[in-house]
Backbone of each chain as ProteinMPNN parsed JSONL, in Angstrom:
{"seq_chain_A": "XXXXXXXXXXXXXXXXXXXXXXXXXXXXXXXXXXXXXXXXXXXXXXXXXXXXXXXXXXXXXXXXXXXXXXXXXXXXXXXXXXXXXXXXXXXXXXXXXXXXXXXXXXXXXXXXXXXXXXXXXX", "coords_chain_A": {"N_chain_A": [[186.729, 54.843, 74.663], [187.175, 52.328, 75.83], [186.709, 53.066, 78.382], [184.619, 54.956, 78.333], [182.5, 52.528, 78.052], [183.044, 50.776, 80.501], [182.949, 52.693, 81.861], [179.603, 53.163, 81.645], [178.396, 50.896, 81.358], [176.968, 49.744, 83.237], [175.072, 51.611, 83.73], [173.241, 50.406, 81.275], [172.043, 47.878, 81.979], [170.688, 48.485, 84.226], [169.026, 50.282, 83.143], [167.514, 48.464, 81.459], [166.248, 46.891, 83.267], [164.801, 48.514, 84.204], [163.293, 49.192, 82.204], [162.084, 46.434, 81.804], [160.502, 46.487, 84.317], [158.617, 48.295, 84.191], [157.28, 47.016, 81.247], [155.703, 45.077, 82.533], [154.289, 46.495, 84.047], [152.531, 47.543, 82.139], [151.831, 45.637, 80.247], [150.977, 43.037, 80.902], [148.435, 41.55, 82.188], [147.303, 40.519, 84.497], [146.74, 41.388, 87.799], [148.639, 40.9, 90.146], [151.138, 40.57, 88.64], [151.253, 43.014, 87.438], [151.784, 44.395, 90.259], [154.222, 43.173, 90.731], [155.907, 44.139, 88.727], [155.732, 46.888, 89.189], [157.472, 46.955, 91.803], [159.776, 45.835, 90.445], [160.513, 48.036, 89.091], [161.232, 49.876, 91.037], [162.813, 48.89, 92.382], [165.033, 49.451, 90.527], [165.383, 51.829, 89.898], [166.082, 52.358, 92.462], [168.628, 50.874, 92.64], [170.106, 52.252, 90.644], [170.889, 54.588, 91.808], [172.266, 54.124, 94.369], [174.566, 53.112, 92.642], [175.003, 55.378, 91.118], [176.211, 56.774, 93.672], [179.115, 55.825, 93.902], [182.21, 55.655, 94.247], [185.87, 56.038, 92.852], [188.181, 54.095, 94.411], [187.13, 54.418, 97.203], [185.831, 54.043, 100.192], [183.238, 52.375, 102.363], [180.512, 54.667, 103.541], [181.48, 54.547, 106.431], [182.731, 56.086, 109.268], [186.318, 55.355, 109.838], [189.236, 55.937, 111.572], [191.296, 55.636, 110.36], [191.309, 56.479, 107.611], [191.472, 59.261, 106.386], [188.884, 62.249, 107.216], [188.878, 64.361, 106.08], [189.385, 64.243, 103.01], [187.167, 64.059, 100.916], [187.118, 62.443, 98.763], [187.607, 59.814, 99.865], [185.579, 58.691, 100.963], [182.606, 57.221, 100.042], [179.706, 58.278, 98.489], [177.067, 59.619, 100.831], [174.897, 60.558, 100.997], [172.829, 59.692, 98.584], [172.693, 57.039, 99.081], [171.374, 57.029, 101.963], [168.911, 58.398, 100.94], [167.632, 56.577, 99.361], [167.282, 54.924, 101.322], [165.007, 55.962, 102.355], [163.35, 55.54, 100.518], [163.101, 52.936, 99.886], [161.754, 52.219, 102.314], [159.212, 53.882, 101.865], [158.437, 52.638, 99.195], [157.968, 49.905, 100.445], [155.478, 50.432, 101.853], [153.664, 51.155, 100.321], [153.65, 48.908, 98.8], [152.36, 47.235, 100.115], [149.708, 48.363, 101.457], [148.85, 48.44, 98.503], [148.806, 45.527, 97.915], [146.61, 45.235, 100.009], [144.778, 46.369, 98.813], [144.832, 44.518, 96.684], [143.893, 42.163, 97.873], [141.182, 42.924, 98.635], [139.781, 43.205, 96.424], [139.628, 40.873, 94.959], [138.341, 39.534, 96.889], [135.746, 40.456, 96.746], [135.414, 40.274, 93.654], [136.351, 37.448, 93.104], [138.19, 37.417, 91.192], [141.62, 38.292, 89.464], [142.696, 38.835, 87.288], [142.64, 41.281, 84.946], [140.827, 41.861, 82.282], [138.972, 40.116, 83.07], [138.243, 41.414, 85.491], [137.022, 43.873, 84.529], [134.745, 43.268, 83.056], [133.318, 41.879, 85.121], [132.277, 43.866, 86.612], [130.914, 45.422, 85.235]], "CA_chain_A": [[185.998, 54.18, 74.263], [186.809, 51.489, 76.572], [186.067, 54.113, 79.255], [182.941, 54.737, 78.271], [181.723, 51.007, 78.661], [182.983, 50.466, 81.883], [181.724, 53.683, 82.693], [178.233, 53.169, 81.527], [177.026, 49.686, 81.821], [175.662, 49.846, 84.886], [173.509, 52.124, 83.786], [172.454, 49.74, 80.72], [171.393, 47.043, 83.23], [169.8, 48.989, 85.137], [167.445, 50.881, 82.355], [166.733, 47.124, 80.874], [165.419, 46.492, 84.42], [163.417, 49.619, 84.348], [161.612, 49.058, 81.222], [161.177, 45.245, 82.386], [159.526, 46.57, 85.285], [157.418, 49.331, 82.98], [156.965, 45.892, 80.639], [155.384, 44.227, 83.515], [153.079, 47.14, 84.623], [151.746, 47.993, 81.172], [151.163, 44.389, 79.521], [150.349, 41.992, 81.816], [146.716, 41.66, 82.666], [146.941, 39.84, 86.506], [147.232, 42.724, 88.885], [149.501, 40.82, 90.819], [151.775, 40.584, 88.35], [151.735, 44.606, 87.514], [152.435, 44.755, 91.24], [155.67, 42.644, 90.816], [156.305, 45.061, 87.735], [156.319, 47.93, 89.931], [158.545, 46.573, 92.747], [161.148, 45.737, 90.044], [161.151, 49.443, 88.328], [161.403, 50.896, 91.644], [164.74, 48.412, 92.296], [165.73, 49.905, 89.148], [165.675, 53.333, 90.71], [167.042, 52.37, 93.662], [169.898, 50.487, 91.71], [170.557, 53.632, 89.767], [171.151, 56.16, 92.908], [173.143, 53.485, 94.462], [175.581, 53.043, 91.411], [175.572, 56.718, 90.977], [176.582, 57.208, 95.022], [180.199, 55.2, 94.022], [183.841, 56.588, 93.758], [186.94, 54.919, 92.289], [189.415, 53.751, 95.381], [186.723, 54.866, 98.587], [185.235, 52.949, 100.83], [181.98, 52.905, 102.521], [180.477, 55.807, 104.877], [181.538, 54.699, 108.053], [184.286, 56.942, 109.33], [187.264, 55.255, 110.622], [190.112, 56.861, 112.066], [192.95, 55.609, 109.528], [190.996, 57.233, 106.774], [190.948, 60.964, 106.702], [187.296, 62.496, 106.476], [188.75, 65.87, 105.061], [189.358, 64.192, 101.879], [185.554, 63.45, 100.641], [187.46, 61.411, 97.889], [187.624, 58.204, 100.421], [184.345, 57.735, 101.4], [181.986, 57.208, 99.046], [178.738, 59.863, 98.276], [176.642, 58.973, 101.644], [173.402, 61.19, 100.38], [172.144, 58.429, 98.013], [172.309, 55.253, 100.71], [170.163, 57.759, 102.578], [167.605, 58.693, 100.165], [167.159, 55.011, 99.03], [166.413, 54.023, 102.685], [163.84, 55.815, 102.787], [162.932, 55.363, 99.504], [162.879, 51.405, 100.013], [160.652, 51.741, 103.037], [157.865, 54.195, 100.919], [158.512, 51.229, 98.747], [157.144, 48.732, 101.147], [154.343, 50.762, 102.299], [153.165, 51.406, 99.066], [153.367, 47.658, 98.588], [151.796, 46.691, 101.428], [148.738, 48.838, 100.768], [148.321, 47.677, 97.036], [148.256, 44.088, 98.303], [145.767, 44.895, 100.426], [143.434, 46.567, 97.959], [144.099, 43.092, 95.552], [142.803, 41.024, 98.337], [139.845, 43.435, 98.836], [139.318, 43.335, 94.913], [139.57, 39.22, 95.144], [136.887, 39.091, 98.142], [134.4, 40.914, 95.862], [135.273, 39.447, 92.086], [137.038, 36.976, 92.727], [139.581, 37.279, 90.361], [142.458, 39.449, 89.626], [142.661, 39.511, 86.01], [141.989, 42.864, 84.459], [139.784, 42.097, 81.525], [137.4, 39.727, 83.337], [137.558, 42.307, 86.567], [136.219, 44.793, 83.79], [133.415, 42.415, 82.53], [132.544, 41.638, 86.154], [132.143, 45.205, 87.538], [129.739, 46.09, 84.938]], "C_chain_A": [[185.69, 52.851, 75.27], [186.373, 52.333, 77.913], [185.121, 54.327, 79.682], [182.098, 53.773, 78.048], [182.125, 50.745, 79.498], [182.546, 51.786, 82.561], [180.223, 53.876, 83.065], [177.339, 52.004, 81.406], [176.178, 49.485, 82.929], [174.623, 50.352, 84.482], [172.399, 51.548, 82.352], [171.589, 48.769, 81.271], [170.024, 47.648, 83.686], [168.396, 49.426, 84.331], [166.507, 49.735, 81.809], [165.748, 46.75, 82.055], [164.238, 47.369, 84.299], [162.732, 49.212, 83.279], [161.451, 47.758, 81.105], [160.271, 45.557, 83.491], [158.552, 47.351, 84.578], [156.751, 47.917, 81.967], [155.582, 45.482, 81.468], [154.193, 44.805, 83.614], [152.185, 47.645, 83.257], [150.963, 46.866, 80.384], [150.502, 43.145, 80.132], [148.412, 42.428, 82.14], [146.546, 41.568, 84.138], [147.538, 40.99, 87.06], [148.488, 42.465, 89.518], [150.856, 40.979, 90.577], [152.242, 41.937, 88.023], [152.258, 45.028, 88.883], [154.225, 44.328, 91.373], [156.484, 43.594, 89.571], [156.681, 46.138, 88.333], [156.941, 47.789, 90.665], [159.943, 46.279, 92.085], [161.273, 47.107, 89.574], [161.511, 50.303, 89.647], [163.073, 50.312, 92.417], [165.455, 49.261, 91.63], [165.828, 50.925, 89.598], [166.687, 53.466, 91.616], [168.627, 52.01, 93.543], [170.643, 51.701, 91.164], [170.841, 54.819, 90.91], [172.563, 55.583, 93.548], [174.359, 53.702, 93.416], [176.002, 54.39, 91.257], [176.326, 57.372, 92.164], [178.381, 56.415, 94.778], [181.23, 55.891, 93.462], [184.848, 55.315, 93.371], [187.762, 54.857, 94.152], [188.611, 53.994, 96.762], [186.197, 53.434, 98.904], [184.01, 53.192, 101.818], [181.524, 53.757, 103.682], [180.37, 55.737, 105.973], [182.997, 55.102, 108.575], [184.961, 55.787, 109.949], [188.979, 55.965, 110.652], [191.644, 56.593, 111.136], [192.684, 56.06, 108.202], [190.464, 58.571, 107.155], [189.715, 61.269, 105.938], [187.167, 63.536, 106.017], [188.908, 66.05, 103.954], [188.005, 63.346, 101.695], [186.082, 62.949, 99.861], [187.488, 59.887, 98.344], [186.913, 57.805, 100.899], [183.379, 58.298, 99.777], [180.303, 57.717, 99.274], [177.637, 59.106, 99.531], [174.876, 59.243, 101.389], [172.852, 60.18, 99.61], [171.616, 57.532, 98.54], [171.287, 56.204, 101.152], [168.842, 58.015, 102.023], [166.638, 57.853, 100.09], [167.171, 54.473, 100.287], [164.983, 54.365, 102.851], [163.071, 55.85, 101.404], [162.162, 53.761, 99.269], [161.352, 51.348, 101.155], [158.953, 52.778, 102.797], [157.676, 52.961, 100.089], [157.223, 50.16, 99.121], [156.262, 49.142, 101.452], [153.567, 50.7, 101.255], [152.545, 50.137, 98.714], [151.989, 47.012, 99.189], [150.085, 47.578, 101.269], [147.814, 48.721, 99.279], [147.834, 46.288, 97.304], [147.126, 44.003, 98.954], [144.425, 44.952, 100.164], [143.243, 45.149, 97.079], [143.513, 42.047, 96.703], [141.219, 41.209, 98.748], [138.901, 43.167, 97.48], [138.699, 41.834, 94.5], [138.573, 38.936, 96.074], [136.23, 39.159, 97.036], [133.92, 40.47, 94.536], [135.68, 38.196, 92.066], [137.854, 36.451, 91.719], [140.307, 38.519, 90.106], [142.883, 39.406, 88.299], [141.584, 40.326, 85.257], [140.995, 42.677, 83.543], [138.317, 41.41, 82.494], [136.981, 40.769, 84.392], [136.894, 43.242, 85.734], [134.637, 44.566, 83.511], [132.73, 42.139, 83.981], [132.155, 43.141, 87.138], [131.039, 45.693, 86.745], [128.461, 45.83, 84.851]], "O_chain_A": [[184.581, 52.381, 75.524], [185.347, 51.859, 78.4], [184.63, 54.146, 80.796], [180.92, 54.06, 77.836], [181.315, 49.878, 79.825], [181.91, 51.875, 83.611], [179.689, 54.377, 84.054], [176.11, 51.958, 81.359], [175.038, 49.152, 83.253], [173.481, 49.925, 84.655], [171.239, 51.934, 82.208], [170.385, 48.841, 81.027], [168.832, 47.375, 83.545], [167.226, 49.152, 84.598], [165.284, 49.795, 81.678], [164.603, 46.358, 81.832], [163.046, 47.061, 84.293], [161.556, 48.87, 83.407], [160.605, 47.51, 80.246], [159.252, 44.875, 83.599], [157.477, 46.77, 84.429], [155.523, 47.87, 82.026], [154.481, 45.618, 80.935], [153.143, 44.192, 83.417], [151.089, 48.155, 83.492], [149.816, 46.996, 79.955], [149.57, 42.481, 79.68], [147.646, 43.388, 82.222], [145.859, 42.302, 84.849], [148.651, 41.446, 86.802], [149.368, 43.323, 89.589], [151.702, 41.307, 91.409], [153.427, 42.208, 88.217], [153.105, 45.921, 88.894], [155.14, 44.953, 91.909], [157.712, 43.665, 89.625], [157.838, 46.526, 88.175], [157.617, 48.817, 90.619], [161.009, 46.366, 92.694], [162.449, 47.457, 89.674], [162.056, 51.39, 89.455], [164.041, 50.963, 92.809], [166.455, 49.801, 92.103], [167.031, 50.994, 89.849], [167.677, 54.193, 91.697], [169.573, 52.576, 94.092], [171.833, 51.907, 91.403], [170.984, 55.983, 90.537], [173.653, 56.143, 93.433], [175.071, 54.686, 93.616], [177.203, 54.661, 91.249], [177.019, 58.363, 91.934], [178.981, 56.546, 95.845], [181.202, 56.575, 92.439], [184.691, 54.104, 93.519], [187.679, 55.841, 94.887], [189.363, 53.792, 97.716], [186.13, 52.342, 98.339], [183.813, 54.382, 102.068], [182.09, 53.61, 104.766], [179.605, 56.391, 106.682], [184.077, 54.562, 108.336], [184.223, 55.11, 110.664], [189.624, 56.375, 109.686], [192.719, 57.183, 111.241], [193.669, 56.115, 107.465], [189.521, 58.93, 107.86], [189.383, 60.948, 104.798], [186.118, 64.005, 105.577], [188.808, 67.151, 103.411], [187.794, 62.238, 102.189], [185.142, 62.164, 99.732], [187.423, 58.932, 97.57], [187.027, 56.696, 101.421], [183.457, 59.199, 98.941], [179.777, 57.433, 100.35], [177.315, 57.957, 99.232], [173.939, 58.457, 101.531], [172.082, 59.588, 100.367], [170.435, 57.185, 98.563], [170.205, 56.092, 100.574], [167.798, 57.838, 102.652], [165.453, 57.928, 100.414], [167.033, 53.25, 100.262], [164.056, 53.657, 103.244], [161.948, 56.349, 101.482], [161.098, 53.49, 98.713], [160.3, 50.737, 100.968], [157.885, 52.513, 103.35], [156.699, 52.257, 100.344], [156.189, 49.783, 98.57], [155.501, 48.177, 101.529], [152.575, 49.99, 101.422], [151.361, 50.02, 98.399], [150.974, 46.496, 98.721], [149.293, 46.796, 100.743], [146.611, 48.856, 99.055], [146.704, 45.899, 97.008], [146.437, 42.998, 98.782], [143.432, 44.364, 100.595], [142.158, 44.654, 96.774], [142.711, 41.175, 96.368], [140.36, 40.376, 99.037], [137.684, 42.979, 97.457], [137.637, 41.632, 93.91], [137.937, 37.898, 95.893], [136.055, 38.175, 96.318], [132.758, 40.29, 94.17], [135.447, 37.606, 91.011], [138.124, 35.274, 91.481], [139.854, 39.624, 90.402], [143.75, 40.271, 88.169], [140.38, 40.204, 85.032], [140.006, 43.347, 83.84], [137.182, 41.867, 82.62], [135.807, 41.132, 84.458], [135.861, 43.58, 86.312], [133.674, 45.318, 83.663], [131.5, 42.188, 83.979], [131.792, 43.136, 88.314], [130.176, 46.35, 87.325], [127.67, 46.722, 84.545]]}, "seq_chain_B": "XXXXXXXXXXXXXXXXXXXXXXXXXXXXXXXXXXXXXXXXXXXXXXXXXXXXXXXXXXXXXXXXXXXXXXXXXXXXXXXXXXXXXXXXXXXXXXXXXXXXXXXX", "coords_chain_B": {"N_chain_B": [[146.745, 46.503, 69.039], [148.905, 45.528, 70.455], [151.497, 45.445, 69.621], [151.741, 48.225, 69.485], [152.038, 49.114, 71.962], [154.452, 47.406, 72.863], [156.403, 48.911, 70.624], [156.388, 51.113, 71.835], [157.248, 50.834, 74.274], [159.822, 50.093, 73.605], [160.632, 52.519, 72.214], [161.013, 54.364, 74.501], [162.909, 52.251, 75.908], [165.226, 52.875, 74.012], [165.588, 55.652, 74.155], [166.232, 56.348, 77.029], [168.763, 54.93, 77.166], [169.682, 56.317, 75.073], [169.753, 58.819, 76.862], [171.497, 58.436, 79.031], [173.684, 57.98, 77.783], [175.095, 60.761, 77.896], [175.217, 60.965, 80.917], [177.618, 61.544, 83.562], [180.692, 58.977, 84.158], [180.616, 56.13, 85.944], [181.132, 55.955, 89.058], [183.343, 58.133, 88.974], [185.361, 60.91, 89.571], [185.131, 63.299, 89.527], [182.834, 64.083, 88.461], [180.004, 65.867, 88.718], [178.325, 65.799, 90.915], [180.069, 64.793, 92.317], [182.008, 66.389, 93.277], [183.469, 69.384, 94.826], [182.532, 71.669, 94.794], [179.569, 72.842, 93.086], [178.232, 73.223, 89.535], [177.317, 75.342, 89.723], [178.568, 76.953, 91.609], [177.745, 76.574, 94.403], [178.116, 75.498, 97.48], [178.66, 71.62, 97.748], [176.267, 69.547, 98.983], [176.819, 66.47, 99.839], [179.687, 65.93, 99.928], [179.912, 67.767, 102.094], [178.585, 66.495, 104.109], [180.195, 63.987, 104.615], [182.613, 65.918, 105.674], [182.104, 66.767, 108.056], [180.034, 64.925, 109.348], [181.121, 63.743, 111.751], [182.13, 65.533, 113.364], [179.814, 67.037, 113.98], [178.058, 65.068, 114.923], [179.276, 62.516, 116.321], [179.3, 60.115, 115.663], [180.197, 56.938, 113.78], [178.931, 56.353, 111.559], [178.073, 57.588, 108.453], [175.87, 57.448, 106.786], [173.779, 57.054, 108.602], [173.947, 59.585, 110.549], [173.165, 61.173, 108.693], [170.323, 60.673, 108.064], [169.184, 60.445, 110.45], [170.2, 62.796, 111.993], [171.119, 65.298, 110.906], [168.743, 65.491, 108.807], [166.74, 64.901, 110.254], [163.551, 65.847, 110.485], [162.451, 65.066, 108.278], [162.361, 62.34, 108.222], [161.209, 61.881, 110.436], [158.813, 62.263, 109.022], [159.082, 60.035, 106.995], [158.291, 58.168, 108.948], [155.666, 59.017, 109.294], [154.268, 58.141, 107.252], [154.619, 55.541, 107.052], [152.843, 54.648, 109.471], [150.405, 56.095, 108.366], [150.355, 54.103, 106.23], [149.912, 51.761, 107.553], [147.405, 51.929, 108.902], [145.687, 52.436, 107.175], [146.063, 50.012, 105.342], [144.524, 48.391, 107.766], [142.26, 49.648, 107.539], [141.343, 48.859, 105.736], [141.294, 45.866, 105.409], [139.852, 45.449, 107.673], [137.161, 46.265, 107.589], [133.662, 46.228, 108.541], [131.267, 43.83, 107.776], [128.833, 43.698, 105.596], [125.337, 43.375, 106.281], [122.729, 43.104, 105.314], [122.964, 44.154, 102.715], [123.081, 42.375, 99.535], [126.151, 41.292, 98.324], [128.584, 41.233, 95.192]], "CA_chain_B": [[146.797, 47.195, 70.022], [150.031, 45.222, 71.64], [152.523, 46.044, 69.172], [152.021, 50.122, 69.79], [153.136, 48.848, 73.602], [155.974, 46.983, 72.531], [156.91, 50.243, 70.089], [156.427, 52.849, 73.058], [158.45, 50.303, 75.323], [161.371, 50.017, 72.649], [161.292, 53.87, 72.426], [161.411, 54.55, 75.73], [164.565, 52.036, 76.337], [166.004, 54.057, 73.261], [165.496, 57.377, 74.647], [166.391, 55.944, 78.227], [169.872, 54.713, 76.671], [170.745, 57.699, 74.534], [170.548, 59.887, 78.066], [172.307, 57.446, 79.553], [174.901, 58.04, 77.382], [174.925, 61.925, 78.627], [175.822, 60.94, 82.091], [178.937, 61.056, 83.96], [180.743, 57.659, 84.254], [180.066, 55.698, 86.963], [182.303, 56.236, 89.869], [183.81, 59.264, 88.411], [185.818, 61.723, 91.002], [185.276, 64.572, 88.829], [181.424, 64.283, 88.111], [179.429, 67.461, 89.232], [178.056, 65.704, 92.233], [181.056, 64.488, 93.652], [182.87, 67.718, 93.273], [183.302, 70.139, 96.379], [181.15, 72.506, 94.414], [178.331, 72.171, 92.314], [178.741, 73.909, 88.772], [176.834, 76.625, 89.99], [179.489, 77.568, 93.198], [177.142, 75.943, 95.904], [178.979, 74.096, 98.164], [177.872, 70.362, 97.617], [175.529, 68.763, 100.338], [177.129, 65.269, 100.039], [180.881, 66.483, 100.532], [179.847, 68.515, 103.379], [178.257, 65.744, 105.299], [181.515, 63.398, 104.924], [183.724, 66.707, 106.347], [181.404, 67.493, 109.066], [179.577, 64.292, 110.311], [181.647, 62.854, 112.874], [182.498, 66.605, 114.208], [178.581, 67.328, 114.341], [176.87, 63.937, 115.843], [180.166, 61.891, 116.843], [178.702, 59.181, 115.061], [180.918, 57.211, 112.554], [178.245, 55.954, 110.012], [177.256, 58.98, 107.945], [173.922, 57.471, 106.506], [172.889, 57.573, 110.259], [173.954, 60.95, 110.983], [172.379, 62.34, 107.897], [169.184, 60.235, 108.203], [168.568, 60.61, 112.096], [170.279, 64.017, 112.492], [170.515, 66.452, 109.296], [167.377, 64.716, 108.209], [165.612, 63.994, 111.522], [162.21, 65.692, 110.473], [162.302, 63.907, 107.111], [162.922, 60.847, 108.812], [159.853, 61.941, 111.61], [157.445, 62.306, 107.708], [158.645, 59.104, 106.77], [157.609, 56.947, 109.461], [154.307, 59.307, 109.174], [153.707, 57.401, 105.717], [154.302, 54.25, 107.412], [151.885, 55.035, 109.963], [149.564, 56.029, 107.15], [150.133, 53.303, 105.117], [149.441, 50.987, 108.527], [146.079, 52.378, 109.222], [144.802, 52.203, 105.826], [145.838, 48.422, 105.495], [143.91, 47.977, 108.724], [141.131, 50.053, 107.603], [140.717, 48.086, 104.241], [140.933, 44.339, 105.671], [139.126, 44.817, 108.91], [135.803, 46.765, 107.693], [132.853, 45.753, 109.045], [130.699, 43.36, 106.818], [127.392, 44.675, 105.462], [125.052, 42.343, 106.649], [121.52, 43.122, 104.681], [123.023, 44.194, 101.119], [123.94, 40.995, 98.556], [127.794, 41.494, 97.426], [128.438, 40.685, 94.375]], "C_chain_B": [[148.325, 47.014, 70.777], [150.962, 45.818, 70.833], [153.049, 47.47, 69.099], [152.412, 49.58, 71.456], [154.458, 48.65, 73.473], [156.709, 48.232, 71.994], [156.962, 50.847, 71.032], [157.584, 52.208, 73.774], [159.806, 50.193, 74.92], [161.495, 51.47, 72.612], [161.461, 54.495, 73.487], [162.507, 54.102, 76.229], [165.367, 53.139, 75.432], [166.443, 55.56, 73.89], [166.53, 56.943, 75.877], [168.629, 55.811, 77.896], [170.857, 56.024, 76.255], [170.835, 58.977, 75.852], [171.035, 59.319, 78.878], [173.953, 58.069, 79.027], [175.653, 59.486, 77.941], [175.739, 61.824, 80.118], [177.246, 60.38, 82.497], [179.158, 59.397, 84.157], [180.918, 57.143, 85.83], [181.365, 56.032, 88.154], [183.132, 57.118, 89.676], [184.274, 60.624, 89.024], [185.072, 63.055, 90.358], [183.497, 64.938, 88.077], [180.935, 65.572, 88.979], [179.129, 67.112, 91.236], [178.642, 65.125, 93.123], [182.485, 65.854, 93.89], [182.343, 68.775, 94.726], [182.511, 71.286, 96.228], [180.508, 72.398, 93.293], [179.084, 73.188, 91.247], [178.174, 75.458, 89.063], [177.078, 77.694, 91.302], [178.798, 77.254, 94.204], [178.017, 75.199, 96.32], [178.037, 72.587, 97.984], [177.216, 69.603, 99.094], [176.953, 67.183, 100.921], [178.803, 65.442, 100.856], [181.126, 66.955, 102.365], [179.644, 67.577, 104.703], [179.332, 64.871, 105.69], [182.688, 64.258, 105.562], [182.946, 66.878, 107.616], [180.816, 66.572, 110.032], [179.664, 64.0, 111.553], [181.985, 64.307, 113.487], [181.075, 66.844, 114.81], [177.823, 66.344, 115.302], [178.033, 63.267, 116.39], [179.738, 60.619, 116.646], [179.289, 58.57, 113.494], [180.296, 57.069, 111.285], [177.999, 57.287, 109.494], [175.876, 59.082, 107.436], [173.671, 57.662, 107.487], [172.557, 58.676, 110.355], [172.767, 61.586, 110.178], [171.09, 61.886, 107.815], [168.977, 60.834, 109.442], [168.961, 62.014, 112.527], [170.363, 64.921, 111.442], [169.064, 66.262, 108.896], [166.202, 64.432, 109.099], [164.222, 64.278, 111.09], [161.93, 65.281, 108.905], [161.58, 62.563, 107.342], [161.27, 60.963, 109.515], [158.629, 61.503, 109.905], [157.572, 61.18, 107.246], [157.718, 58.351, 107.663], [155.884, 57.572, 109.653], [153.665, 58.753, 107.957], [153.727, 56.34, 106.43], [153.315, 54.126, 108.337], [150.034, 54.971, 109.325], [149.069, 54.703, 106.808], [149.091, 51.804, 106.247], [147.833, 50.823, 108.368], [145.463, 51.931, 108.075], [144.561, 50.615, 105.566], [144.544, 47.635, 106.623], [142.466, 48.243, 108.225], [140.084, 48.933, 106.571], [140.307, 46.915, 104.518], [139.924, 44.395, 106.679], [137.685, 46.269, 108.745], [135.009, 46.317, 107.809], [131.89, 44.849, 107.674], [129.268, 43.817, 106.546], [126.47, 43.374, 104.989], [123.082, 42.024, 105.562], [121.806, 43.354, 103.133], [123.922, 43.023, 100.421], [125.267, 41.696, 98.109], [127.342, 40.442, 96.204], [129.202, 39.88, 93.987]], "O_chain_B": [[148.875, 47.884, 71.451], [151.379, 46.879, 71.298], [154.175, 47.881, 68.818], [153.479, 50.046, 71.857], [155.391, 49.38, 73.808], [157.59, 48.702, 72.714], [158.088, 51.339, 71.097], [158.671, 52.767, 73.919], [160.775, 50.192, 75.679], [162.597, 51.837, 73.021], [162.269, 55.416, 73.371], [163.246, 54.842, 76.879], [166.005, 54.072, 75.919], [167.48, 56.219, 73.949], [167.712, 57.219, 75.67], [169.492, 56.532, 78.398], [171.919, 56.515, 76.64], [171.7, 59.853, 75.875], [170.986, 59.998, 79.903], [174.942, 58.434, 79.662], [176.781, 59.353, 78.417], [176.725, 62.514, 80.381], [177.855, 59.381, 82.114], [178.216, 58.614, 84.284], [181.347, 57.864, 86.731], [182.495, 56.345, 87.778], [184.066, 56.91, 90.45], [183.435, 61.522, 88.946], [184.394, 63.729, 91.133], [183.186, 65.885, 87.353], [181.632, 66.104, 89.842], [179.457, 67.707, 92.262], [178.276, 64.868, 94.27], [183.521, 65.941, 94.549], [181.285, 68.844, 95.351], [181.913, 71.857, 97.14], [181.052, 71.722, 92.42], [180.084, 73.841, 91.547], [178.646, 76.501, 88.61], [176.428, 78.614, 91.798], [179.283, 77.738, 95.227], [178.64, 74.35, 95.681], [176.812, 72.588, 98.105], [177.88, 69.229, 100.06], [177.636, 67.043, 101.935], [179.046, 65.159, 102.029], [181.902, 66.704, 103.287], [180.156, 67.68, 105.817], [179.594, 64.804, 106.891], [183.674, 63.653, 105.982], [183.753, 67.369, 108.405], [180.826, 66.849, 111.231], [178.748, 63.95, 112.374], [182.207, 64.031, 114.666], [180.996, 66.873, 116.038], [177.126, 66.704, 116.251], [177.826, 63.46, 117.587], [179.828, 59.905, 117.645], [179.118, 59.136, 112.414], [180.755, 57.441, 110.205], [177.681, 58.134, 110.329], [175.047, 59.991, 107.466], [173.131, 58.765, 107.577], [171.395, 59.08, 110.317], [171.803, 62.225, 110.6], [170.384, 62.805, 107.402], [168.489, 61.962, 109.371], [168.231, 62.551, 113.36], [169.249, 65.334, 111.119], [168.373, 67.263, 108.706], [165.107, 63.932, 108.841], [163.455, 63.318, 111.161], [160.732, 65.297, 108.622], [160.619, 61.989, 106.831], [160.332, 60.252, 109.154], [157.835, 60.563, 109.876], [156.494, 60.714, 106.875], [156.608, 57.951, 107.309], [154.984, 56.833, 110.053], [152.474, 58.984, 107.751], [152.569, 55.951, 106.577], [152.616, 53.181, 107.97], [149.032, 54.309, 109.593], [147.944, 54.226, 106.951], [148.096, 51.158, 105.918], [147.206, 49.888, 107.869], [144.685, 50.978, 108.124], [143.481, 50.024, 105.546], [143.866, 46.641, 106.363], [141.571, 47.41, 108.365], [138.937, 48.485, 106.578], [139.192, 46.569, 104.129], [139.087, 43.493, 106.684], [137.386, 47.033, 109.663], [135.086, 45.381, 107.013], [131.926, 45.392, 106.57], [128.635, 44.329, 107.469], [126.583, 42.643, 104.005], [122.535, 40.951, 105.308], [121.042, 42.853, 102.307], [125.107, 42.785, 100.652], [125.189, 42.756, 97.489], [126.519, 39.536, 96.079], [128.956, 39.236, 92.967]]}, "name": "protein", "num_of_chains": 2, "seq": "XXXXXXXXXXXXXXXXXXXXXXXXXXXXXXXXXXXXXXXXXXXXXXXXXXXXXXXXXXXXXXXXXXXXXXXXXXXXXXXXXXXXXXXXXXXXXXXXXXXXXXXXXXXXXXXXXXXXXXXXXXXXXXXXXXXXXXXXXXXXXXXXXXXXXXXXXXXXXXXXXXXXXXXXXXXXXXXXXXXXXXXXXXXXXXXXXXXXXXXXXXXXXXXXXXXXXXXXXXXXXXXXXX"}
């Protein structure tokens, strides 16, 4: 039972973060707040992968001569770190394009509130 | 309408927590993604990288080796994504103003 708790509590925090991000995207009316929710959701997914990469008694994936690399258990999993590096970069690109779109929306309609925006677009 | 959204979110969280109970524990050395061979019997990519990264590329940082050597074309595609995003930002923000049309 304690093993289960210690092994899984990180997942629970991450899933709470995921739900908070989803809450921001679904429930908030302000488009900037929706964007903040999207970023929180992205961070939750990135944290999930980084948590999965860890191993007990292992060190960071930088090879030093004292620790032999023939034993895979000596170094934590490098693959999720690499993939999440890519995901962070793509997330920043997405965020940049979204913010540019928000600037244009504000310039044209003078609001970022969703319900006001729908009224003004009619 | 609002409570339906809250209900959906709670159901989502419950489903996710239920699914997380089936995951291997954090930092478990016997998890399928930490073994040398996957359950299907194929070799595990991450362990291959740990064993062979220094031999193949002579760079101590395994993450760098995977990013720039083993998956170099993937990184090139990623740079294309950044370039596209930058171009899109530029095109959106600096488009010429319409002179004759009344804007909303």
